[in-house]
N, CA, C and O atoms as a Tripos MOL2 file, in Angstrom:
@<TRIPOS>MOLECULE
protein
  256   255    64     0     0
PROTEIN
NO_CHARGES

@<TRIPOS>ATOM
      1 N         -25.3320   46.8790   17.1470 N.3       1 MET1
      2 CA        -25.3070   45.3280   17.5880 C.3       1 MET1
      3 C         -25.5100   44.0780   16.5950 C.2       1 MET1
      4 O         -25.0080   42.9620   16.7280 O.2       1 MET1
      5 N         -26.5450   44.6190   15.3500 N.am      2 ALA2
      6 CA        -26.3320   43.3830   14.2820 C.3       2 ALA2
      7 C         -24.8740   43.3510   13.6140 C.2       2 ALA2
      8 O         -24.4610   42.2240   13.3390 O.2       2 ALA2
      9 N         -24.0980   44.3640   13.3380 N.am      3 SER3
     10 CA        -22.6100   44.3710   13.1440 C.3       3 SER3
     11 C         -22.0040   42.5390   14.1380 C.2       3 SER3
     12 O         -21.9950   41.3380   13.8650 O.2       3 SER3
     13 N         -21.7970   43.0030   14.7440 N.am      4 ILE4
     14 CA        -21.2510   42.2690   16.2540 C.3       4 ILE4
     15 C         -22.1330   40.8120   16.3320 C.2       4 ILE4
     16 O         -21.7850   39.8110   16.9580 O.2       4 ILE4
     17 N         -23.1290   40.9410   15.6780 N.am      5 GLN5
     18 CA        -23.4700   39.2840   16.1600 C.3       5 GLN5
     19 C         -22.9890   38.6140   14.2470 C.2       5 GLN5
     20 O         -22.7260   37.4260   14.0600 O.2       5 GLN5
     21 N         -22.9810   39.4700   13.3070 N.am      6 LEU6
     22 CA        -22.7010   39.1210   11.8970 C.3       6 LEU6
     23 C         -21.1260   38.9260   12.2270 C.2       6 LEU6
     24 O         -20.6320   37.8050   12.1070 O.2       6 LEU6
     25 N         -20.3420   40.0350   12.6450 N.am      7 ARG7
     26 CA        -19.4530   39.3930   12.9170 C.3       7 ARG7
     27 C         -18.8040   37.2850   13.6550 C.2       7 ARG7
     28 O         -18.0710   36.3580   13.3120 O.2       7 ARG7
     29 N         -19.7700   37.6780   14.7750 N.am      8 THR8
     30 CA        -19.8360   36.4100   15.5380 C.3       8 THR8
     31 C         -20.0400   35.1470   14.8730 C.2       8 THR8
     32 O         -19.6050   34.0360   15.1760 O.2       8 THR8
     33 N         -20.6220   35.4320   14.1140 N.am      9 LEU9
     34 CA        -21.5360   34.3340   13.0820 C.3       9 LEU9
     35 C         -20.4340   34.1190   11.6220 C.2       9 LEU9
     36 O         -20.4100   33.1970   10.8080 O.2       9 LEU9
     37 N         -19.7900   35.0730   11.6900 N.am     10 ILE10
     38 CA        -18.8210   34.9330   10.3840 C.3      10 ILE10
     39 C         -17.4300   34.2750   10.8350 C.2      10 ILE10
     40 O         -16.5560   33.8430   10.0840 O.2      10 ILE10
     41 N         -17.4260   34.2980   12.1910 N.am     11 ASP11
     42 CA        -16.2130   34.0330   12.4740 C.3      11 ASP11
     43 C         -16.2430   32.5980   12.8190 C.2      11 ASP11
     44 O         -15.2550   31.8810   12.6560 O.2      11 ASP11
     45 N         -17.4990   32.1200   13.3500 N.am     12 ASN12
     46 CA        -18.1530   30.6250   13.2800 C.3      12 ASN12
     47 C         -17.8710   29.7940   12.3040 C.2      12 ASN12
     48 O         -17.0180   28.9070   12.2590 O.2      12 ASN12
     49 N         -18.7370   30.1770   11.4270 N.am     13 VAL13
     50 CA        -18.2720   29.8500    9.7060 C.3      13 VAL13
     51 C         -17.0760   29.3170    9.4420 C.2      13 VAL13
     52 O         -16.6460   28.2050    9.1370 O.2      13 VAL13
     53 N         -16.6170   30.4540    9.6470 N.am     14 LEU14
     54 CA        -14.8850   30.3090    9.3170 C.3      14 LEU14
     55 C         -14.1970   29.7990    9.9610 C.2      14 LEU14
     56 O         -13.0590   30.2020    9.7200 O.2      14 LEU14
     57 N         -14.2290   28.5670   11.2450 N.am     15 ASN15
     58 CA        -14.1340   28.2550   12.1590 C.3      15 ASN15
     59 C         -14.1580   27.0810   12.2870 C.2      15 ASN15
     60 O         -13.2730   26.3740   12.7680 O.2      15 ASN15
     61 N         -15.5040   26.6660   11.7350 N.am     16 ASP16
     62 CA        -16.1900   25.5710   11.4480 C.3      16 ASP16
     63 C         -15.5810   24.6400   10.6370 C.2      16 ASP16
     64 O         -15.1800   23.5370   11.0060 O.2      16 ASP16
     65 N         -15.4990   25.2270    9.2210 N.am     17 THR17
     66 CA        -15.0610   25.2640    7.8070 C.3      17 THR17
     67 C         -13.7940   24.7770    8.3670 C.2      17 THR17
     68 O         -13.5420   23.6400    8.7660 O.2      17 THR17
     69 N         -12.7100   26.2570    8.3200 N.am     18 SER18
     70 CA        -11.4930   25.2880    8.8970 C.3      18 SER18
     71 C         -11.2260   24.1040    9.7450 C.2      18 SER18
     72 O         -10.0380   23.7880    9.8250 O.2      18 SER18
     73 N         -12.0210   23.4340   10.3480 N.am     19 ARG19
     74 CA        -11.9120   22.0710   11.3130 C.3      19 ARG19
     75 C         -11.9170   21.7890   10.3220 C.2      19 ARG19
     76 O         -10.8800   21.7200    9.6630 O.2      19 ARG19
     77 N         -13.2880   21.4790    9.7760 N.am     20 ASP20
     78 CA        -14.0270   20.3640    8.0480 C.3      20 ASP20
     79 C         -12.9610   20.2790    7.8320 C.2      20 ASP20
     80 O         -12.3840   19.2780    8.2540 O.2      20 ASP20
     81 N         -12.1600   21.3520    7.0270 N.am     21 MET21
     82 CA        -11.5570   21.0370    5.9660 C.3      21 MET21
     83 C          -9.8900   20.0820    6.6900 C.2      21 MET21
     84 O          -9.5580   19.0110    6.1830 O.2      21 MET21
     85 N          -9.0790   20.7010    7.8440 N.am     22 ARG22
     86 CA         -8.5680   20.3030    8.1680 C.3      22 ARG22
     87 C          -8.5320   18.3080    8.5400 C.2      22 ARG22
     88 O          -7.5640   17.5490    8.5950 O.2      22 ARG22
     89 N          -9.5700   18.1160    8.6690 N.am     23 GLU23
     90 CA        -10.2200   16.8220    9.6940 C.3      23 GLU23
     91 C         -10.6450   15.7560    8.2960 C.2      23 GLU23
     92 O         -10.8470   14.5740    8.5740 O.2      23 GLU23
     93 N         -10.7730   16.2010    6.7960 N.am     24 GLN24
     94 CA        -10.9740   15.7980    5.6950 C.3      24 GLN24
     95 C          -9.2330   15.7310    4.9530 C.2      24 GLN24
     96 O          -8.8810   14.9190    4.0980 O.2      24 GLN24
     97 N          -8.4970   16.6490    5.4760 N.am     25 ALA25
     98 CA         -7.0040   16.7030    4.9910 C.3      25 ALA25
     99 C          -6.5700   15.3740    5.6260 C.2      25 ALA25
    100 O          -6.1860   14.4430    4.9190 O.2      25 ALA25
    101 N          -6.6540   15.2610    7.4320 N.am     26 ASP26
    102 CA         -6.0030   14.0340    7.8250 C.3      26 ASP26
    103 C          -6.5280   12.6370    7.1510 C.2      26 ASP26
    104 O          -5.8710   11.6120    6.9660 O.2      26 ASP26
    105 N          -8.0420   12.9170    6.8060 N.am     27 ALA27
    106 CA         -8.9450   12.0880    6.7710 C.3      27 ALA27
    107 C          -7.7450   11.0250    4.9940 C.2      27 ALA27
    108 O          -7.3100    9.8730    4.9990 O.2      27 ALA27
    109 N          -7.6410   12.0570    3.8900 N.am     28 VAL28
    110 CA         -7.4370   11.2980    2.9050 C.3      28 VAL28
    111 C          -5.7960   11.1560    3.1340 C.2      28 VAL28
    112 O          -5.2880   10.2590    2.4610 O.2      28 VAL28
    113 N          -4.9280   11.8830    3.9550 N.am     29 ASP29
    114 CA         -3.6050   11.0980    4.5070 C.3      29 ASP29
    115 C          -2.9120   10.2630    4.7070 C.2      29 ASP29
    116 O          -1.7940    9.9360    4.3100 O.2      29 ASP29
    117 N          -3.9100    9.7370    5.6390 N.am     30 ILE30
    118 CA         -4.6980    8.6350    5.8710 C.3      30 ILE30
    119 C          -4.7240    7.2880    5.4810 C.2      30 ILE30
    120 O          -4.0860    6.2600    5.7080 O.2      30 ILE30
    121 N          -5.8500    7.7200    4.7000 N.am     31 ALA31
    122 CA         -6.2550    6.5720    3.5690 C.3      31 ALA31
    123 C          -4.9930    6.6430    2.8140 C.2      31 ALA31
    124 O          -4.3620    5.5900    2.7230 O.2      31 ALA31
    125 N          -4.3430    8.0780    2.0580 N.am     32 PHE32
    126 CA         -3.4840    7.8640    1.1470 C.3      32 PHE32
    127 C          -2.0350    6.4180    1.4090 C.2      32 PHE32
    128 O          -1.5580    5.4310    0.8480 O.2      32 PHE32
    129 N          -1.9060    7.2420    2.6370 N.am     33 GLN33
    130 CA         -1.0620    6.2970    3.1860 C.3      33 GLN33
    131 C          -0.9300    4.7710    3.4710 C.2      33 GLN33
    132 O           0.1020    4.1080    3.5770 O.2      33 GLN33
    133 N          -2.6250    4.2560    3.5980 N.am     34 ARG34
    134 CA         -2.9330    2.8220    3.9630 C.3      34 ARG34
    135 C          -2.2150    2.6320    2.4210 C.2      34 ARG34
    136 O          -1.3270    1.7930    2.2700 O.2      34 ARG34
    137 N          -2.6670    3.4600    1.3290 N.am     35 ARG35
    138 CA         -2.7970    3.1390   -0.0660 C.3      35 ARG35
    139 C          -1.5280    2.8650   -0.8960 C.2      35 ARG35
    140 O          -1.3830    2.3970   -2.0250 O.2      35 ARG35
    141 N          -0.4080    3.4350    0.2930 N.am     36 VAL36
    142 CA          0.6420    3.2010   -0.7270 C.3      36 VAL36
    143 C           1.7590    2.0500   -0.4520 C.2      36 VAL36
    144 O           2.5100    1.3610   -1.1410 O.2      36 VAL36
    145 N           1.4350    2.2290    1.0360 N.am     37 ASP37
    146 CA          1.6510    0.8200    2.1070 C.3      37 ASP37
    147 C           0.9530   -0.2380    0.9640 C.2      37 ASP37
    148 O           1.5610   -1.0790    0.3010 O.2      37 ASP37
    149 N          -0.2500    0.0080    0.9410 N.am     38 GLU38
    150 CA         -0.4280   -1.7910    0.0430 C.3      38 GLU38
    151 C          -0.0410   -2.1020   -0.9300 C.2      38 GLU38
    152 O          -0.0620   -3.2940   -1.2360 O.2      38 GLU38
    153 N           0.6630   -0.7480   -2.1320 N.am     39 VAL39
    154 CA          1.0300   -1.1070   -3.3550 C.3      39 VAL39
    155 C           2.6700   -1.5070   -3.1120 C.2      39 VAL39
    156 O           3.3970   -2.0150   -3.9650 O.2      39 VAL39
    157 N           3.0300   -1.1660   -1.8140 N.am     40 GLN40
    158 CA          4.5900   -1.0400   -1.4150 C.3      40 GLN40
    159 C           4.6210   -3.0050   -1.4750 C.2      40 GLN40
    160 O           5.3140   -3.7660   -2.1500 O.2      40 GLN40
    161 N           3.5760   -3.2640   -0.4790 N.am     41 ASP41
    162 CA          3.0740   -4.4970   -0.1180 C.3      41 ASP41
    163 C           3.5800   -5.4650   -1.5530 C.2      41 ASP41
    164 O           4.4600   -6.2970   -1.7720 O.2      41 ASP41
    165 N           2.6760   -4.9340   -2.1980 N.am     42 ALA42
    166 CA          2.2140   -5.7580   -3.2350 C.3      42 ALA42
    167 C           3.4740   -5.5630   -4.0440 C.2      42 ALA42
    168 O           3.5640   -6.6070   -4.6900 O.2      42 ALA42
    169 N           4.3660   -4.8850   -4.3170 N.am     43 LYS43
    170 CA          5.8550   -4.4880   -5.1440 C.3      43 LYS43
    171 C           6.1020   -5.3910   -4.8220 C.2      43 LYS43
    172 O           6.2290   -6.3210   -5.6180 O.2      43 LYS43
    173 N           6.3070   -5.5500   -3.3670 N.am     44 ASN44
    174 CA          7.6710   -6.7000   -2.1910 C.3      44 ASN44
    175 C           7.2110   -8.2870   -2.8850 C.2      44 ASN44
    176 O           7.9740   -9.1050   -3.4000 O.2      44 ASN44
    177 N           5.9100   -8.3790   -2.7250 N.am     45 LYS45
    178 CA          4.9350  -10.1190   -3.2640 C.3      45 LYS45
    179 C           5.7190  -10.0180   -4.3360 C.2      45 LYS45
    180 O           6.7370  -10.7090   -4.3730 O.2      45 LYS45
    181 N           5.3680   -9.0540   -5.5240 N.am     46 LEU46
    182 CA          6.2590   -9.3330   -6.9530 C.3      46 LEU46
    183 C           7.6280   -9.4120   -7.6110 C.2      46 LEU46
    184 O           8.0040  -10.0170   -8.6150 O.2      46 LEU46
    185 N           8.3930   -8.4620   -6.5720 N.am     47 GLU47
    186 CA          9.6730   -8.7800   -6.7910 C.3      47 GLU47
    187 C          10.0130  -10.6570   -5.9220 C.2      47 GLU47
    188 O          10.2790  -11.7490   -6.4220 O.2      47 GLU47
    189 N           9.9080  -10.4070   -5.1480 N.am     48 GLU48
    190 CA          9.9390  -11.9210   -4.4170 C.3      48 GLU48
    191 C           9.3730  -13.5620   -5.1590 C.2      48 GLU48
    192 O           9.7730  -14.7130   -4.9830 O.2      48 GLU48
    193 N           8.2400  -12.9510   -6.0580 N.am     49 ASN49
    194 CA          7.5780  -13.8820   -6.5520 C.3      49 ASN49
    195 C           8.8040  -14.1260   -7.9040 C.2      49 ASN49
    196 O           9.3690  -15.1810   -8.1960 O.2      49 ASN49
    197 N           8.9330  -12.9810   -8.4560 N.am     50 LEU50
    198 CA          9.6520  -13.0890   -9.5770 C.3      50 LEU50
    199 C          11.1470  -13.7390   -9.0490 C.2      50 LEU50
    200 O          11.7590  -14.4530   -9.8430 O.2      50 LEU50
    201 N          11.6190  -13.5220   -7.9360 N.am     51 ARG51
    202 CA         13.0580  -14.0520   -7.7350 C.3      51 ARG51
    203 C          12.7740  -15.6880   -7.5760 C.2      51 ARG51
    204 O          13.5690  -16.5440   -7.9650 O.2      51 ARG51
    205 N          11.7270  -15.9150   -7.0490 N.am     52 LYS52
    206 CA         11.2750  -17.8300   -6.9890 C.3      52 LYS52
    207 C          10.7790  -18.2280   -8.3940 C.2      52 LYS52
    208 O          10.7550  -19.4220   -8.6920 O.2      52 LYS52
    209 N          10.3380  -17.1820   -9.3670 N.am     53 VAL53
    210 CA         10.0580  -17.7530  -10.8000 C.3      53 VAL53
    211 C          11.5220  -18.0100  -11.3310 C.2      53 VAL53
    212 O          11.9390  -19.0480  -11.8450 O.2      53 VAL53
    213 N          12.1920  -16.8750  -11.1030 N.am     54 GLY54
    214 CA         13.7890  -16.4320  -11.8120 C.3      54 GLY54
    215 C          14.6410  -18.3410  -11.3250 C.2      54 GLY54
    216 O          14.9210  -19.3760  -11.9300 O.2      54 GLY54
    217 N          14.7140  -17.8780  -10.1010 N.am     55 ALA55
    218 CA         15.6310  -19.6620   -9.1870 C.3      55 ALA55
    219 C          15.2890  -21.1730   -9.8610 C.2      55 ALA55
    220 O          15.9460  -22.2120   -9.9300 O.2      55 ALA55
    221 N          13.8670  -20.7690  -10.3490 N.am     56 ILE56
    222 CA         12.9970  -22.8620  -10.2320 C.3      56 ILE56
    223 C          12.9090  -22.1030  -12.5390 C.2      56 ILE56
    224 O          12.1380  -22.5450  -13.3910 O.2      56 ILE56
    225 N          13.8570  -21.1110  -12.7160 N.am     57 SER57
    226 CA         14.1050  -21.4720  -14.3980 C.3      57 SER57
    227 C          15.3710  -21.6030  -14.6090 C.2      57 SER57
    228 O          15.7900  -21.9480  -15.7130 O.2      57 SER57
    229 N          16.3870  -21.2770  -13.3020 N.am     58 ASP58
    230 CA         18.0800  -21.6330  -13.8200 C.3      58 ASP58
    231 C          17.0560  -22.8610  -13.3640 C.2      58 ASP58
    232 O          16.2140  -23.2800  -14.1580 O.2      58 ASP58
    233 N          17.1800  -23.3470  -12.1670 N.am     59 VAL59
    234 CA         16.8960  -24.9160  -12.5110 C.3      59 VAL59
    235 C          16.4870  -25.8350  -13.2930 C.2      59 VAL59
    236 O          16.9410  -26.9790  -13.3330 O.2      59 VAL59
    237 N          15.4460  -25.3100  -14.0840 N.am     60 SER60
    238 CA         14.8830  -26.2900  -15.0980 C.3      60 SER60
    239 C          16.5170  -25.9890  -16.3290 C.2      60 SER60
    240 O          16.5810  -26.9530  -17.0920 O.2      60 SER60
    241 N          17.1420  -25.4340  -16.4780 N.am     61 ILE61
    242 CA         17.5670  -24.8350  -17.1830 C.3      61 ILE61
    243 C          18.8150  -25.6820  -16.8380 C.2      61 ILE61
    244 O          19.5750  -25.8690  -17.7880 O.2      61 ILE61
    245 N          19.2370  -26.3400  -15.4050 N.am     62 LEU62
    246 CA         20.2740  -26.8560  -15.4570 C.3      62 LEU62
    247 C          19.9790  -28.2060  -15.2050 C.2      62 LEU62
    248 O          20.9110  -28.7830  -14.6440 O.2      62 LEU62
    249 N          18.9330  -28.9450  -15.4480 N.am     63 CYS63
    250 CA         18.4810  -30.1840  -15.7280 C.3      63 CYS63
    251 C          18.0560  -30.0590  -16.8100 C.2      63 CYS63
    252 O          17.0560  -30.7770  -16.8430 O.2      63 CYS63
    253 N          18.2810  -29.2360  -18.4460 N.am     64 PHE64
    254 CA         17.9980  -30.0910  -19.7860 C.3      64 PHE64
    255 C          19.6650  -30.5010  -20.1950 C.2      64 PHE64
    256 O          19.9070  -31.1780  -21.1950 O.2      64 PHE64
@<TRIPOS>BOND
     1     1     2 1
     2     2     3 1
     3     3     4 2
     4     3     5 am
     5     5     6 1
     6     6     7 1
     7     7     8 2
     8     7     9 am
     9     9    10 1
    10    10    11 1
    11    11    12 2
    12    11    13 am
    13    13    14 1
    14    14    15 1
    15    15    16 2
    16    15    17 am
    17    17    18 1
    18    18    19 1
    19    19    20 2
    20    19    21 am
    21    21    22 1
    22    22    23 1
    23    23    24 2
    24    23    25 am
    25    25    26 1
    26    26    27 1
    27    27    28 2
    28    27    29 am
    29    29    30 1
    30    30    31 1
    31    31    32 2
    32    31    33 am
    33    33    34 1
    34    34    35 1
    35    35    36 2
    36    35    37 am
    37    37    38 1
    38    38    39 1
    39    39    40 2
    40    39    41 am
    41    41    42 1
    42    42    43 1
    43    43    44 2
    44    43    45 am
    45    45    46 1
    46    46    47 1
    47    47    48 2
    48    47    49 am
    49    49    50 1
    50    50    51 1
    51    51    52 2
    52    51    53 am
    53    53    54 1
    54    54    55 1
    55    55    56 2
    56    55    57 am
    57    57    58 1
    58    58    59 1
    59    59    60 2
    60    59    61 am
    61    61    62 1
    62    62    63 1
    63    63    64 2
    64    63    65 am
    65    65    66 1
    66    66    67 1
    67    67    68 2
    68    67    69 am
    69    69    70 1
    70    70    71 1
    71    71    72 2
    72    71    73 am
    73    73    74 1
    74    74    75 1
    75    75    76 2
    76    75    77 am
    77    77    78 1
    78    78    79 1
    79    79    80 2
    80    79    81 am
    81    81    82 1
    82    82    83 1
    83    83    84 2
    84    83    85 am
    85    85    86 1
    86    86    87 1
    87    87    88 2
    88    87    89 am
    89    89    90 1
    90    90    91 1
    91    91    92 2
    92    91    93 am
    93    93    94 1
    94    94    95 1
    95    95    96 2
    96    95    97 am
    97    97    98 1
    98    98    99 1
    99    99   100 2
   100    99   101 am
   101   101   102 1
   102   102   103 1
   103   103   104 2
   104   103   105 am
   105   105   106 1
   106   106   107 1
   107   107   108 2
   108   107   109 am
   109   109   110 1
   110   110   111 1
   111   111   112 2
   112   111   113 am
   113   113   114 1
   114   114   115 1
   115   115   116 2
   116   115   117 am
   117   117   118 1
   118   118   119 1
   119   119   120 2
   120   119   121 am
   121   121   122 1
   122   122   123 1
   123   123   124 2
   124   123   125 am
   125   125   126 1
   126   126   127 1
   127   127   128 2
   128   127   129 am
   129   129   130 1
   130   130   131 1
   131   131   132 2
   132   131   133 am
   133   133   134 1
   134   134   135 1
   135   135   136 2
   136   135   137 am
   137   137   138 1
   138   138   139 1
   139   139   140 2
   140   139   141 am
   141   141   142 1
   142   142   143 1
   143   143   144 2
   144   143   145 am
   145   145   146 1
   146   146   147 1
   147   147   148 2
   148   147   149 am
   149   149   150 1
   150   150   151 1
   151   151   152 2
   152   151   153 am
   153   153   154 1
   154   154   155 1
   155   155   156 2
   156   155   157 am
   157   157   158 1
   158   158   159 1
   159   159   160 2
   160   159   161 am
   161   161   162 1
   162   162   163 1
   163   163   164 2
   164   163   165 am
   165   165   166 1
   166   166   167 1
   167   167   168 2
   168   167   169 am
   169   169   170 1
   170   170   171 1
   171   171   172 2
   172   171   173 am
   173   173   174 1
   174   174   175 1
   175   175   176 2
   176   175   177 am
   177   177   178 1
   178   178   179 1
   179   179   180 2
   180   179   181 am
   181   181   182 1
   182   182   183 1
   183   183   184 2
   184   183   185 am
   185   185   186 1
   186   186   187 1
   187   187   188 2
   188   187   189 am
   189   189   190 1
   190   190   191 1
   191   191   192 2
   192   191   193 am
   193   193   194 1
   194   194   195 1
   195   195   196 2
   196   195   197 am
   197   197   198 1
   198   198   199 1
   199   199   200 2
   200   199   201 am
   201   201   202 1
   202   202   203 1
   203   203   204 2
   204   203   205 am
   205   205   206 1
   206   206   207 1
   207   207   208 2
   208   207   209 am
   209   209   210 1
   210   210   211 1
   211   211   212 2
   212   211   213 am
   213   213   214 1
   214   214   215 1
   215   215   216 2
   216   215   217 am
   217   217   218 1
   218   218   219 1
   219   219   220 2
   220   219   221 am
   221   221   222 1
   222   222   223 1
   223   223   224 2
   224   223   225 am
   225   225   226 1
   226   226   227 1
   227   227   228 2
   228   227   229 am
   229   229   230 1
   230   230   231 1
   231   231   232 2
   232   231   233 am
   233   233   234 1
   234   234   235 1
   235   235   236 2
   236   235   237 am
   237   237   238 1
   238   238   239 1
   239   239   240 2
   240   239   241 am
   241   241   242 1
   242   242   243 1
   243   243   244 2
   244   243   245 am
   245   245   246 1
   246   246   247 1
   247   247   248 2
   248   247   249 am
   249   249   250 1
   250   250   251 1
   251   251   252 2
   252   251   253 am
   253   253   254 1
   254   254   255 1
   255   255   256 2
@<TRIPOS>SUBSTRUCTURE
     1 MET1         2 RESIDUE 1 A MET
     2 ALA2         6 RESIDUE 1 A ALA
     3 SER3        10 RESIDUE 1 A SER
     4 ILE4        14 RESIDUE 1 A ILE
     5 GLN5        18 RESIDUE 1 A GLN
     6 LEU6        22 RESIDUE 1 A LEU
     7 ARG7        26 RESIDUE 1 A ARG
     8 THR8        30 RESIDUE 1 A THR
     9 LEU9        34 RESIDUE 1 A LEU
    10 ILE10       38 RESIDUE 1 A ILE
    11 ASP11       42 RESIDUE 1 A ASP
    12 ASN12       46 RESIDUE 1 A ASN
    13 VAL13       50 RESIDUE 1 A VAL
    14 LEU14       54 RESIDUE 1 A LEU
    15 ASN15       58 RESIDUE 1 A ASN
    16 ASP16       62 RESIDUE 1 A ASP
    17 THR17       66 RESIDUE 1 A THR
    18 SER18       70 RESIDUE 1 A SER
    19 ARG19       74 RESIDUE 1 A ARG
    20 ASP20       78 RESIDUE 1 A ASP
    21 MET21       82 RESIDUE 1 A MET
    22 ARG22       86 RESIDUE 1 A ARG
    23 GLU23       90 RESIDUE 1 A GLU
    24 GLN24       94 RESIDUE 1 A GLN
    25 ALA25       98 RESIDUE 1 A ALA
    26 ASP26      102 RESIDUE 1 A ASP
    27 ALA27      106 RESIDUE 1 A ALA
    28 VAL28      110 RESIDUE 1 A VAL
    29 ASP29      114 RESIDUE 1 A ASP
    30 ILE30      118 RESIDUE 1 A ILE
    31 ALA31      122 RESIDUE 1 A ALA
    32 PHE32      126 RESIDUE 1 A PHE
    33 GLN33      130 RESIDUE 1 A GLN
    34 ARG34      134 RESIDUE 1 A ARG
    35 ARG35      138 RESIDUE 1 A ARG
    36 VAL36      142 RESIDUE 1 A VAL
    37 ASP37      146 RESIDUE 1 A ASP
    38 GLU38      150 RESIDUE 1 A GLU
    39 VAL39      154 RESIDUE 1 A VAL
    40 GLN40      158 RESIDUE 1 A GLN
    41 ASP41      162 RESIDUE 1 A ASP
    42 ALA42      166 RESIDUE 1 A ALA
    43 LYS43      170 RESIDUE 1 A LYS
    44 ASN44      174 RESIDUE 1 A ASN
    45 LYS45      178 RESIDUE 1 A LYS
    46 LEU46      182 RESIDUE 1 A LEU
    47 GLU47      186 RESIDUE 1 A GLU
    48 GLU48      190 RESIDUE 1 A GLU
    49 ASN49      194 RESIDUE 1 A ASN
    50 LEU50      198 RESIDUE 1 A LEU
    51 ARG51      202 RESIDUE 1 A ARG
    52 LYS52      206 RESIDUE 1 A LYS
    53 VAL53      210 RESIDUE 1 A VAL
    54 GLY54      214 RESIDUE 1 A GLY
    55 ALA55      218 RESIDUE 1 A ALA
    56 ILE56      222 RESIDUE 1 A ILE
    57 SER57      226 RESIDUE 1 A SER
    58 ASP58      230 RESIDUE 1 A ASP
    59 VAL59      234 RESIDUE 1 A VAL
    60 SER60      238 RESIDUE 1 A SER
    61 ILE61      242 RESIDUE 1 A ILE
    62 LEU62      246 RESIDUE 1 A LEU
    63 CYS63      250 RESIDUE 1 A CYS
    64 PHE64      254 RESIDUE 1 A PHE
């Protein structure tokens, strides 16, 4: 009887641990993807600013 209870307890602990690890992995995946999106957005904004600065620079050169 005690061995059945022990096996049940171990099975429950393993199931709980597995579920907790999956939830944590999902949370990390979501946070990582959010950060990737933020970095991509920042990159796009910097590239757009670079194009604007280049266009201003080209106009300034033509004026002199």
